[in-house]
N, C-alpha and C positions, 0 to 999 in steps of 0.2 A: 504493500499500499504506500503510495507516494503522498507526501504531504510537504508542499514547499521543496526545499532542497535535499530533502532525506527520503529515501525509500527503504522500508524495512519489510522484507518478504523472504520467500523461500527461493532456493537456486532454481527450481523448475519454472519460476516466473521471471527469472532475469532474462532480459532482451537486449543484449549488448549490441551496439552498433557494428556492423560489419567494417572491415579495414584490414591494414597490414599490421600483422601481429608480431611483437618481439617479446621474448620471454627471458628472464634472468634465472639462470640455473647454476649450480655449483660447478666451478671449474674442475678439470680432472685432478689437479693437484690438491685442491681442497677436498674433493671427495675421498681421495686417498688418505689424507690426513685424518678424516673422520672415521674411515674404516680401521685405522691403526690406533684410535683413541683408546686410553686404558680404561679398565673398568673403574667406576667411581664409587666411592663410599656413600654418596648422597642417595637416599632412596627415591624412587619416583613418588609423586603425590599419590594419595589414595584414589583420586579421581583418575589420574593417569593409568594406575593399575586395572581399575574396573573397566576403563575404556578399552584397553589392549586385551583384556581377557574377553570382553564382550565382542570385540572384532573377531578374534579367534574363534569364539563360539559360533558366531553367526557364518563366518567363512566356512567352517566345518560342515554346516547345514546347507550351504550353497545359497545363503540368504543375503540381501543387501544390508548395509549398516550406514546409518547416518553419522557422518564425521567430518565432512568439510564445511568451513566457514569462508565466505567470499566478501570482501570489502572493495568497493569501487569508488572512483573519484574521477568525474568528468573535468577536464580542464581545456582552455581555448588553445588554438594555434597547434603548432608542431612541437613534439617532445624533444627536449634537450637530452639526448640519451646519456651523454657523459655525466651531466648533473644528476639525472635519475639514478644512474648506477652508482654514484658516490652516496646518495641519500639511502638507497637500499642497502648497500654494504654496511653504512654507518649504523643503521637500524638493527642489522643482524649482529654486528659485533657488540652493540650497546647492551643487548638483552641476553642473559646466560641460557635461557631455555633453549634457544636455538642451537647450541653447542653440544646438545645431548641427544643420543639416540638409543633405542632400546632393542633388546633381543631376548630370546628364551634360552635358558641353559638346559642341559640334559635332563634335569629335574623339573622343567617347565617353570622355573622361577624367572621373574622378569629382571634382566640385568641392564643397569644404565652404563653407558660409556660417554665420556665427555672430553671434548676438544679443550685442552688447556689453555692454548693462546688465541684470543679472539682474532688476532691478525690472520690466523690459518683459515678463517672463513672468508671465502671469495665467491661471490656469484658474478657471473659473466653474461652478457647478452647473447641471445641465439635468435636469428631472424628465421621466422616461421612462415612468412608470406601472407598473401591475401587469404582471408577467411570470412565465411558468412557467419550471421549471428549465431545459428545453430551449432557451427563448428567451434565458434569461440567458447561458447558455453561447455561444450563437451571437453574441450581442451582443459578448460579452468577447472571444471568440476571433477569430471571422470579421470583427467590426466594428472591430478594431484597424487603423488606417491603415497602408498599406504603407511600406516603409523609405525611400522616396523623398519621403515627406511629413514635415514638421517634427514634427507632432504624433502620431507612431507610438507614442504610449503613452496609456493611459487610466486614470483612477482612478475608483472608483464605490462605491456601497454598495447593498446589497439588504436592505430592511428587512422583517423577518418579524415575527410576533406577539410573540415574547419575546426576540429577538435580532437583530442585523444582522450581514451578512458585508461587510467591507471587501474590495475587490479592486484589484489592480494589474495591468494588462496592458500589456506592453511588447515591441516588437520587439527580437529578440537584438542588433541593431545597437548598442543602448545598455547592455546589461546582461548578466551572466553569472550563473548560479545561485548562485555562491559568495557574491555580495553580498546574498542573500536574508536573511541574518541581520541585517545592518546596516539593510537597508531596513525589515524588520518592526520592529526595535527603535526606530528612528527614529519610525516612524508610531505605533506602540502607546504608547511613553513620552511622546512629544510630545503625543498626544491625551488621554492619561490625566491629564497634568499640567494641561492646560487645563480639562478638565471638572471637576476637583477644585478649581479656583479658583486654581491656581498661575500662575506665569509661564512662558513659554516655556522648554523645557529648554536647558541650555548644552551643546552638543556639541562634541567634538574638531574642529579645523580639517579641513575636507575636502580631500583632495588634488586635483590638476587631471588629468583624463584628457587634456586637451590636451598638458600637459606629457609625459605618458607617450608619446602619439602621436609627439612630437617625438623623445624618446629612442629609442623603437623604430625610427622611420624612420632615424635616423642609424646605429644599429646594424645594422639589416638592410641598409642601403646599403654598409656597410663589409666585408660578407662577400663572400668569393671562393670559388672552387671548391675551393681549397686550405685554407681555414678549417677547423679541426678539427671543430666541430659539423656543418658541411656534410658533411665526410668521413664522420662517424659516421652521419648520415642516409642517405647514399648506400650505405654498407655494410649497413645495415639493409634498405634497399629491395632491394638486389641479392640478399639472402637470401630475398626474397619476389617473385621474378619481376619485379623492377624497380619495385615500387610497394609500397603498403600491403598488410598480410596479408588473405587471403581467409577466408570462413567455410568450414568444413571439409564443409559439407553443401549440396546444391543448394537454391537459393532460387527456381527458376522463371525464365521468360523476362523479363528486366527491361524488353524492348521493349514488353510488353503492360501497359497501364496497369490498375492495381488499387488497392485502398484499403490500409489498414493494420490489421493485426490486432495484438491485445495479449494476452499471457499473464502472469499474476501468480501467483506461488507463494511459500510459505514455504520458504526454503532451509534455515535452522537455527532451532531454537527457542532460547530463552535459555540453556539449560543446554548444548546443542550448540555454541552460539557461544563460550561461556566455554571449553569443552574444545578447540574448534578454535583459539582464541587461545593457549591454553596449549601446544598442539602447536607453533604458529608461534614462539612466545617461546623455547621450549626449543630450537628449531633456529636461533635467531639471526635471526629475522624478525618483522616486525609482521603486523597482520592482512591488510594489502593485499598483502604478499608472499605469504601463504598463499592468498589469493583467486587471484592470478595463477598460482600453481603448480598449484592445483586445476584451473583452466580448462585449463591446459597438459596435465595428465593426461587430461582429458576428451578433448581433440583428439588426443592419442596413441592413445586407444582407438578413435578414429574413423579416423584416418589412418595410424597406425603410425609417425608422425614422431617422432624422438628430441629435437627441439628445438622449442618453442613460441615463436611471435612474436605479440606482441599490442600493442594501442595503448590508452592510457588517458588521459583528459583530466586536466589538473592546473591549479591556480591559479598564475599567473605574477606575482602581486603581489609587490612588495618593501615594505620598511618604509614608503617614502614614500606607497605606494598603498593602505595598510590600510583607510583610510575613504574611498575614492574609488569613485564609481559608474562603471562602464564594463566593457567586454569585456577580460578579461585571460587568459582560458583558453587554454592551449596544450596540445600532445600530447606524451606520454612514450612512447618505443618500449621495449618489454620484450623481452628474450631469456632463455628459461628452458630448461636442459637437463632432460628429463623422462625420461630412460633409467635413473634410480636411484630413491632413496628420496624420499618427500615432504619430509622435513626437509631434504635436500641441495637440492631443487628450490626450496622456500620461501626458503632463505637466498639462493640464487642469484637468485630473482625479486626479493627485497628489494633486493639490491645492484644489480641492473640497474635497479629503479626509481629509487633514490637516485642512481645515476650518471646515468640518463637525464634527471633533473630539469634537468641543465643545458642540455638541448635544448628545454625547454619555451618558450623565448623565440625560437625558430628554427622558424617554421611551415614544414611540409613543403611547402607551395605555393611558399614562397620557395626552397627548395632545388630545386624543379622548374625554377625560372627559371635556377638556376645549373648545373644538371646535366640538361641537355635529353635525355640518354640514358635517363632515368627516364621512367616512365609516370604519367599521371593516375591517381588512385585507382580501381579497378575497382568496379562496383556491388556493394552488399552486403558491402563491407569492414566487419567488426565493431568497434564502439566499446564498450569496457568501462568503464562509468561506476561508480565505487565512492563511495558516500556513507557517511561514518562519522559517524552521529549522536552517538557517545560521545566524539569527540575535539573539542577547541577548534578553531574557534570554534563549530562547529555544535552541540556539546553544550549551549550556553546555551539552544537552543531547548527543550531538555528540562528544564533545571534552573532558569531564570529563573521566579520565582513569578508574574509577569504572563502570561508565555507559556504556562505549564503549564495554566493555567485558561482560556486562549483558544486553541482549535484553530487550527492553521496548516496551509495548502496550499501546496505547490511543484509547479506542473505545467508540463511542456514539451509543445510542439506536436509532433505526429507525422504529418506528411502526405507527406513526400518519398517519391517512388516508389521510389527506390534505397536507403531507409533501412534499417538494420539495427542498432538500439541495445539494449545489454544493461545494465540497471542492476542493481547489487547494492547494497543499502541496509542498513546495520547500525543497528538501533535498540536501545534498552535491553532490549527483551523478545523480539526476534527478529531474524533477518537475512532480507530478502526479496529475490526475484528478479522483475524485470520485463523483458519482451523485447517490442520493437516490431518488426513484420517484415512483409513483403508479404503481403496477403491472398490467397493463391492456394493451390491444393491441395498442390502439391510443397512449398512453404514450410511449409504446416501439419504436413505429415508429418515434414519435417526438424525443426522446432522442437519437436514432441512428442517426437521421439527425443532431441533434444539436452538438453531440460529434464529428462527422466527421468534421463539419464545424468549430468547436471550434480548433480542432487539426491543420486544414489547415491554419487558421488565425494566430495562435500562431507560427506555423513554417515559415509562410511567413515573420511575423515580427522579427523572429530570423535570418532571412537571409537564410531560407530554403524555396524555392519557389515552391517546387513540391507539388502537391495536395495530401492529405492524404485521402485513400480510406475508405468510410464508412464500407467496409467489415472487417476493422481491428478492430471494436468495439468488446470488449469482455464483455459479459454479465455475472455477477457473479450469 
């Protein structure tokens, strides 16, 4: 969904302009240095371990796996390839996560290897010639190496007649979407400084993802079944049949392979969003509290349940990690009573979110190790992703003069067979809904019903009481 200069969507929806493509890839000497890198004592983060094991598990079944993030930036004129190459290599050398790669030993343990000297990282340009839009998308998404290869990230440009598109594709192993703002600012500001004849920009010191991995490993190793955050997760799971919450409508047989369908809708226009936010603030909640409460009322209308249980990702960075590239995202469990007024529910949802933020550093999969009575998440457990483009730091994407005139794209891959992902994105001019779900008839019918009800409930709480027809659903 595009709003102003920013598009937040899925890779299937990305429509790059055709043009002449150049990709920055590791030089032969750099790749050789990576293969020779010694084993590191730094453990992978818990998220990286789960990601790699899920990739292996899905590959063994012959199933797709969602792993690639794509960031794009449209810029006028012709690309100064020398300046762009300097900025790309400066970014790679600045952040230590790019110097690590992973493999499995003979006991199937995950082993990290790390390039010691940042100067050994060198990406060089490779001309790939003219490509169509579909060819560019396939190159960028499908052509990104798998997470067991060091270079599972690619930079490039697509040069068109009057502008060029910079792209960065990276396996989720090394990056979360929250870092998109800093990544884009580094690239754009660094490039503009050079092409205008200036010196390389002076950036704040980057933190170390390796240091975070050590801190996380020590913290998670210290947890026991009696630790308070573990007991809180266990209580939440026990309220949801021993696992994460289920979607309230049928999604079809998960054992039958199918593709991914995408629905995109406007949930609220600019005025409705302001009215919705006013209602939230009057109730003692912020926008996200109202979002979770509204979703809870949708589920109550579908299931009759008086309590809504939801999951939303949140950034786990602390002050030391603010300028660090890496995967820091964790999950926040939400519990909302929905048997009363919206105001009461919104306030309760906000309190639950704020309280649950203390659990963002405790992965549910770590809890499963400590509480074996719980169950692995069932297929199609919904993940509510809330993107607030009006709040710092993401608001800079809409207010920075350089970024306002250079359209930005943030895209996540959606290929997993069991995936059900809900994105609610608030932009300055609208609040948008995107849902990725299994492409089968049962799921289509359920999502059509769910979207229509979601729009109706949000409109009602924004002060717009007219029902929203299910016929307005647009299937991508």
